[in-house]
C-alpha positions as CSV (number, residue, x, y, z in Angstrom):
1,X,210.5,147.6,3.0
2,X,213.5,147.8,5.3
3,X,211.2,148.8,8.1
4,X,209.0,145.8,7.6
5,X,212.0,143.4,7.6
6,X,213.3,145.0,10.8
7,X,210.0,144.6,12.6
8,X,209.8,141.0,11.4
9,X,213.3,140.3,12.8
10,X,212.5,141.9,16.1
11,X,209.3,140.0,16.4
12,X,211.1,136.7,15.7
13,X,213.7,137.5,18.3
14,X,211.1,138.4,20.9
15,X,209.0,135.4,20.1
16,X,212.0,133.1,20.2
17,X,213.2,134.7,23.4
18,X,209.7,134.3,25.0
19,X,209.6,130.6,24.1
20,X,213.1,130.1,25.4
21,X,212.3,132.0,28.6
22,X,209.2,129.8,29.1
23,X,211.2,126.6,28.5
24,X,213.9,127.8,30.8
25,X,211.4,128.6,33.5
26,X,209.9,125.2,33.1
27,X,213.2,123.6,33.6
28,X,214.1,125.7,36.6
29,X,210.6,125.4,38.2
30,X,209.2,122.0,37.3
31,X,205.9,120.7,38.6
32,X,205.8,119.2,42.1
33,X,205.8,115.5,41.9
34,X,204.0,113.5,44.6
35,X,201.9,110.5,45.3
36,X,198.5,110.6,47.1
37,X,198.0,107.7,49.5
38,X,196.7,106.2,52.7
39,X,197.1,103.1,54.8
40,X,193.6,101.6,54.5
41,X,193.3,100.9,50.8
42,X,191.3,104.0,50.0
43,X,188.8,103.6,52.8
44,X,187.9,106.2,55.4
45,X,186.2,104.9,58.6
46,X,184.1,107.5,60.4
47,X,184.1,105.4,63.6
48,X,187.9,105.4,63.6
49,X,188.1,109.2,63.2
50,X,185.4,109.9,65.8
51,X,186.8,107.4,68.4
52,X,190.2,109.1,68.6
53,X,189.4,112.7,67.6
54,X,190.0,114.1,71.1
55,X,192.7,111.7,72.2
56,X,196.4,111.1,71.3
57,X,195.7,107.5,70.4
58,X,197.2,106.3,67.1
59,X,195.3,103.3,65.9
60,X,196.6,103.1,62.3
61,X,200.4,103.5,62.1
62,X,202.1,105.1,59.1
63,X,203.7,102.5,56.8
64,X,206.6,104.6,55.6
65,X,208.9,107.0,57.4
66,X,210.0,109.7,58.0
67,X,206.6,111.2,58.7
68,X,205.5,114.9,59.0
69,X,202.1,116.1,60.1
70,X,199.4,114.2,62.0
71,X,198.9,110.6,60.8
72,X,195.4,110.6,62.3
73,X,194.5,112.6,59.1
74,X,194.7,109.2,57.3
75,X,195.3,111.0,53.9
76,X,199.0,111.6,53.0
77,X,201.3,112.5,50.2
78,X,204.8,111.0,49.4
79,X,207.2,113.6,48.1
80,X,211.0,113.6,47.3
81,X,212.9,116.5,48.9
82,X,215.5,117.9,46.5
83,X,217.3,120.3,48.9
84,X,217.6,121.0,52.7
85,X,214.8,122.9,54.4
86,X,212.4,122.8,51.5
87,X,209.0,124.5,51.9
88,X,206.0,122.4,51.1
89,X,202.5,123.8,50.8
90,X,199.5,121.3,50.7
91,X,195.9,122.4,49.9
92,X,193.1,119.9,50.4
93,X,189.9,120.7,48.6
94,X,186.5,120.6,50.4
95,X,184.3,117.5,50.3
96,X,181.0,116.8,52.1
97,X,183.1,115.2,54.9
98,X,185.8,117.8,55.5
99,X,186.4,121.5,54.8
100,X,189.2,123.0,52.6
101,X,192.5,123.2,54.4
102,X,196.0,124.6,53.7
103,X,199.0,123.1,55.5
104,X,202.7,124.1,55.3
105,X,205.8,122.1,56.2
106,X,209.5,122.3,56.2
107,X,211.3,119.3,54.8
108,X,214.7,119.4,56.6
109,X,216.8,116.6,54.9
110,X,218.0,116.7,51.3
111,X,217.4,113.7,49.0
112,X,214.9,112.3,51.5
113,X,211.4,110.9,50.7
114,X,208.8,112.2,53.2
115,X,205.3,110.9,54.0
116,X,203.4,114.1,54.9
117,X,199.9,114.2,56.5
118,X,198.1,117.5,55.8
119,X,195.5,118.9,58.2
120,X,192.0,117.5,57.5
121,X,189.2,119.6,59.0
122,X,186.7,116.8,59.4
123,X,182.9,117.5,59.4
124,X,182.2,115.3,62.5
125,X,178.4,115.6,62.0
126,X,178.6,114.3,58.5
127,X,180.8,111.4,59.5
128,X,178.5,110.5,62.4
129,X,175.4,110.6,60.1
130,X,177.0,108.6,57.3
131,X,175.0,105.3,57.5
132,X,176.0,104.0,54.0
133,X,179.3,103.8,52.2
134,X,179.8,106.9,50.0
135,X,182.4,107.7,47.4
136,X,184.3,111.0,47.9
137,X,186.7,112.8,45.5
138,X,189.7,113.8,47.5
139,X,191.7,116.5,45.6
140,X,195.1,117.6,46.9
141,X,197.4,120.3,45.5
142,X,201.0,120.4,46.5
143,X,203.7,123.1,45.9
144,X,207.3,122.4,46.7
145,X,209.6,125.5,46.9
146,X,209.2,127.5,43.7
147,X,207.8,124.5,41.7
148,X,204.6,124.7,39.9
149,X,201.6,123.4,41.9
150,X,200.4,119.9,41.1
151,X,197.0,118.5,41.8
152,X,196.2,114.9,42.4
153,X,192.7,113.5,42.8
154,X,191.6,110.1,44.1
155,X,188.3,108.5,44.9
156,X,188.0,107.3,48.5
157,X,185.2,105.3,50.0
158,X,183.8,106.8,53.2
159,X,182.4,103.9,55.1
160,X,179.3,103.7,57.2
161,X,179.6,104.9,60.8
162,X,178.3,101.4,61.6
163,X,181.4,99.7,60.2
164,X,184.0,99.0,62.8
165,X,187.6,98.5,61.6
166,X,188.8,95.3,63.3
167,X,192.1,94.9,61.5
168,X,194.2,95.8,58.4
169,X,197.3,94.6,56.5
170,X,200.1,97.1,55.9
171,X,202.2,97.3,52.7
172,X,204.4,94.5,54.0
173,X,201.2,92.4,54.4
174,X,201.6,92.4,58.2
175,X,198.3,92.2,60.1
176,X,197.4,94.9,62.7
177,X,194.6,94.2,65.1
178,X,192.3,97.2,65.7
179,X,189.6,95.4,67.7
180,X,189.9,98.0,70.4
181,X,187.6,100.1,68.3
182,X,184.6,98.1,69.4
183,X,184.9,100.2,72.5
184,X,183.8,103.2,70.4
185,X,180.3,101.6,70.1
186,X,180.0,101.4,73.9
187,X,178.2,104.7,74.6
188,X,177.5,105.2,78.3
189,X,177.0,108.9,77.6
190,X,173.9,108.5,75.4
191,X,170.9,110.5,76.7
192,X,168.7,107.5,75.9
193,X,170.2,105.5,78.7
194,X,168.3,107.5,81.4
195,X,165.0,106.2,80.1
196,X,166.2,102.6,80.2
197,X,167.4,103.0,83.8
198,X,164.1,104.6,84.8
199,X,162.2,101.6,83.3
200,X,164.6,99.2,85.1
201,X,164.0,100.9,88.5
202,X,160.2,100.7,87.9
203,X,160.5,96.9,87.9
204,X,161.4,97.1,91.6
205,X,164.2,94.5,91.1
206,X,166.5,97.1,92.6
207,X,165.6,100.5,94.2
208,X,168.7,102.3,93.0
209,X,171.8,101.7,90.9
210,X,174.9,101.8,93.1
211,X,177.5,100.1,91.0
212,X,180.0,98.6,93.5
213,X,179.0,100.7,96.5
214,X,176.5,98.2,98.1
215,X,177.9,95.9,100.8
216,X,175.5,93.2,99.7
217,X,177.3,90.4,97.9
218,X,174.6,89.8,95.3
219,X,173.6,93.5,94.6
220,X,175.8,93.8,91.5
221,X,174.1,90.8,90.0
222,X,170.7,92.2,90.8
223,X,171.5,95.4,89.0
224,X,172.7,93.5,86.0
225,X,169.5,91.4,86.0
226,X,167.4,94.6,86.2
227,X,169.0,95.7,82.9
228,X,168.4,92.3,81.3
229,X,164.8,92.3,82.4
230,X,164.0,95.7,81.0
231,X,165.5,94.8,77.6
232,X,163.3,91.7,77.5
233,X,160.3,93.9,78.3
234,X,161.2,96.0,75.4
235,X,160.9,92.9,73.2
236,X,164.5,92.9,71.9
237,X,164.9,90.2,69.2
238,X,168.0,88.6,67.7
239,X,168.9,89.8,64.2
240,X,172.1,88.4,62.5
241,X,172.8,91.4,60.2
242,X,176.6,91.9,60.5
243,X,177.9,92.0,56.9
244,X,179.0,95.2,55.2
245,X,179.5,96.0,51.5
246,X,183.3,96.2,52.1
247,X,185.4,93.9,49.8
248,X,189.0,94.3,50.5
249,X,192.2,92.3,51.2
250,X,193.6,95.3,53.1
251,X,191.0,96.1,55.7
252,X,188.5,94.0,57.7
253,X,185.4,95.4,59.3
254,X,182.3,94.3,61.3
255,X,179.0,96.0,61.1
256,X,177.8,97.2,64.5
257,X,174.5,99.0,65.4
258,X,174.9,102.0,67.6
259,X,173.1,102.1,70.9
260,X,170.6,104.5,69.3
261,X,170.0,102.2,66.4
262,X,169.6,99.1,68.6
263,X,167.1,100.9,70.9
264,X,165.1,102.2,67.9
265,X,164.8,98.9,66.2
266,X,164.8,96.5,69.2
267,X,167.1,94.3,67.2
268,X,170.5,93.0,68.2
269,X,173.1,90.5,67.0
270,X,175.8,89.2,69.3
271,X,178.0,92.3,68.8
272,X,175.1,94.8,69.0
273,X,173.8,93.2,72.2
274,X,177.3,93.1,73.8
275,X,178.1,96.8,73.2
276,X,174.5,97.8,74.2
277,X,174.7,95.9,77.4
278,X,178.3,97.2,78.1
279,X,176.9,100.8,77.6
280,X,174.3,100.2,80.3
281,X,176.8,98.6,82.6
282,X,179.2,101.5,82.2
283,X,176.3,104.0,82.9
284,X,175.7,102.4,86.3
285,X,179.5,102.2,87.1
286,X,179.9,98.5,86.6
287,X,183.0,97.7,84.6
288,X,182.1,95.6,81.4
289,X,184.2,93.3,79.3
290,X,183.8,92.5,75.6
291,X,184.8,89.0,74.7
292,X,185.3,88.1,71.1
293,X,185.9,84.6,69.7
294,X,185.8,83.5,66.1
295,X,182.4,84.4,64.7
296,X,180.9,85.5,68.0
297,X,181.0,88.1,70.9
298,X,179.5,88.1,74.4
299,X,179.7,90.5,77.3
300,X,181.2,90.1,80.8
301,X,181.3,92.3,83.9
302,X,183.3,92.4,87.1
303,X,181.3,91.7,90.2
304,X,183.6,93.6,92.5
305,X,185.5,96.9,92.3
306,X,188.9,95.0,92.6
307,X,188.1,93.0,89.4
308,X,188.8,89.7,91.2
309,X,185.7,88.0,89.9
310,X,183.8,88.2,86.6
311,X,180.5,86.9,85.2
312,X,179.6,86.6,81.5
313,X,176.3,87.0,79.6
314,X,175.1,85.6,76.3
315,X,173.1,88.7,75.2
316,X,171.5,86.9,72.2
317,X,169.4,85.0,74.7
318,X,167.6,88.2,75.6
319,X,165.3,87.6,72.7
320,X,164.8,83.8,73.3
321,X,161.4,84.4,74.9
322,X,158.5,86.8,74.7
323,X,157.4,87.8,78.2
324,X,153.8,88.4,76.9
325,X,153.6,84.6,76.6
326,X,153.8,84.3,80.4
327,X,151.7,85.5,83.3
328,X,152.0,89.1,84.4
329,X,152.6,89.3,88.1
330,X,149.6,91.4,88.9
331,X,147.3,88.7,87.3
332,X,148.7,85.7,89.2
333,X,146.4,84.0,91.8
334,X,146.4,80.7,93.6
335,X,144.7,78.9,90.6
336,X,147.2,80.1,88.0
337,X,149.5,77.5,86.4
338,X,152.7,78.0,84.5
339,X,155.6,80.5,84.8
340,X,155.3,84.2,85.6
341,X,157.1,86.8,83.4
342,X,159.6,87.5,86.2
343,X,160.4,83.8,86.7
344,X,161.0,83.3,82.9
345,X,163.1,86.4,82.7
346,X,165.2,85.3,85.6
347,X,165.5,81.8,84.2
348,X,166.9,83.1,80.9
349,X,169.3,85.4,82.7
350,X,170.7,82.5,84.7
351,X,170.9,80.3,81.6
352,X,172.7,83.1,79.8
353,X,175.3,83.3,82.5
354,X,175.8,79.5,82.5
355,X,176.2,79.3,78.7
356,X,178.6,82.2,78.6
357,X,180.6,80.9,81.5
358,X,181.1,77.6,79.7
359,X,182.1,79.4,76.5
360,X,184.7,81.4,78.4
361,X,186.1,78.5,80.3
362,X,186.5,76.5,77.1
363,X,188.2,79.4,75.2
364,X,190.0,81.1,78.0
365,X,193.5,80.0,77.0
366,X,193.0,81.2,73.4
367,X,191.3,84.4,74.5
368,X,194.3,85.5,76.4
369,X,197.0,84.3,74.0
370,X,195.7,84.7,70.4
371,X,194.8,88.4,70.0
372,X,194.4,88.2,66.2
373,X,191.3,85.9,66.5
374,X,190.2,86.5,70.1
375,X,189.6,89.5,72.3
376,X,189.3,90.3,76.0
377,X,188.5,94.1,76.0
378,X,187.9,95.8,79.4
379,X,186.0,99.0,79.0
380,X,187.8,100.8,81.7
381,X,188.6,104.4,82.6
382,X,192.1,103.9,81.3
383,X,190.7,102.7,77.9
384,X,188.3,105.7,77.8
385,X,191.3,108.0,77.8
386,X,192.3,106.3,74.5
387,X,189.0,105.5,72.8
388,X,185.9,107.7,73.1
389,X,182.3,106.8,72.2
390,X,181.3,107.8,68.7
391,X,177.9,109.1,69.8
392,X,175.1,109.9,67.5
């Protein structure tokens, strides 16, 4: 009987000690407390990530400082640092859009709240091929010093690659203009451009594309007209599709067809046509300009290498006529009446320049003084060091 009582007492002591030790450990090593956040209201824009993946450009600035890691990751945690030189380990679980990653940081200052951006190993092909907004469960586990790991999960919306972020409001409700990202849809590197240029040369409007190298004053304009003519021969039509499913008071986006999408469908709206034409101009070494006014965009180009003169085009007028309604040149004879295809193509080209020139003249002051609502974006070599084409 005494032996039974002794065992019972020992068991009680051990059990009580175990519970006490567990509670003591829980007080000494509490769970890591952190917030999972971002600057774009839970939205991930593939076009933004692809545009700056190989550059040092920071389009979206961190809201809260101090900052550790790479803010181009766009996914962050906020964590309070209890002591100097704390060690923080962050594990990000795999999703269809990025691989699993582990990042480690030293938090130098005691009693400081840090915004920390872990490494995100993006799947660039998945981002490039995402043509419809998709939800993604982002799961992040953080461990601070000897604390117990804590996991937070949040559903993000991975937007279509065709959605261009044109602006966002930060946590202080200050607007940030990101219209420079339209340059990501200007893709002079597309392999499809060679076919367009070949077709343009076959029209005999020009014998070669020389950019600014020709000494003839009108040769730049002839090269631009050759591109206009070939797009009309491809029967491009205006299509006003520009809305996205995005509903947010934090971010603002414009739907833009990639060059590949536009060529496949032969459909363009004002933005699609402008970035498509700018792509072709860049491919033949003529420097384009994207001009945006409220509700509209058109394209411009410098007529000389010194950028002292510019012309502008209303690309939506490409689809104003069907060249099949007019006489092919090889069937014209002395008894034919009406306009030829070349005459009508040239006529719409000149009308396009006149219309766009009037628009630019009327809006010029606002274009160069109100960057929130207007844009004058030169697609130059300097810009290309900051914003790269998203490709396909």
